Phi, psi and omega in degrees: 000142187295141175289156170274157194232116169280133172212160171282127186284314180228174189280153182216135179231146179218161185213140175219160176246128175234124174044046177082340179281142179260135184236107175257128190245128181238137174225152189200150175267139184228141184242004173196169184291330175302318180293325183289325184281334172289322172298319178302313188294321173301316179293322179296316179297327179287340184232050190292338175274353184293147178301313185212146164239099186249153189210160167210156174204150174244104194255029180214177181267000178235003168090018172280329187252096182236138179219160171197164178210146180265345186033058172110329178298162171307138181310126175092004191256347187227297175302310175298318182286337173287315179304316177304323179292321179298319183300307188294329176273004186046049181265127182242172176041046182231137177234145178220129173239130175248123187259125172242132170253105178311128186261357176106347183257115180282138188257352176076161186305308183297317179295322180294320179300313183293324183297312180299304177295329175280334177295307173309311189292319174293326188282326183286324169301338174268342190286157174279097177269129174240156167259126181273123176233149173294119184247148173248134177278136181224141176253120186252119181241129179216168173283163184299332175304333190259008183296303181309316182300311175296315182295325177289322170300316176295322181293340184256006173228162193274106181198172181240123173286115178266328182199155164230142190230115186256101173237219181302316174249176178245135175234127177252130172261116182241154170245126181246147172301121186308326180302325186242014180297309180308312185294318182298311180301309187297319174298321184288325182291318183293318185298322188263009177056033175087001184277048185205145174248128187244128173237123187280144185237206185295161178237136187200166173276131175230146180283139176227147183279146183291000000 
């Protein structure tokens, strides 16, 4: 069975001051290395006068595609600490960039590690984290007399209503977690006393709140 994947769902920005240096942190959902590098390039263009733009990303669902950069900070004091935060929080398809504007006070190697890791951790603590789960799309077709019953069933079960089509009959398209798809369908058929037609559709990853 396909694994579930924790990821940042939408972009998040945070800021903190450490010994007069300003640290601006950005996180984003990325699905491949090209998207990750485009995100980093965008942050660099936003902060062309920054002293450093350090980053790390895990741009796949299994953790094989990992990259990081210290961007001029002492080796091992920025990129790796950011990457370790991503690993510790078990996040995938996620990129984090930490922008530093130097404030005139040197932090030392230990101070830099703490600054970059805490900046990344605090940003991700405030980000919208979702779990990507393999889902199956299903089309539920009923007579108009069954609309209320199907809508009630959908509202009381974990699924995403994608669309509704009102024609000769009514069709609801939903995405159901694949692990519970059989249980969802059997329960719905029982609930509707067999007065419903279910057609299985494509499978794909879809985000759910934790």
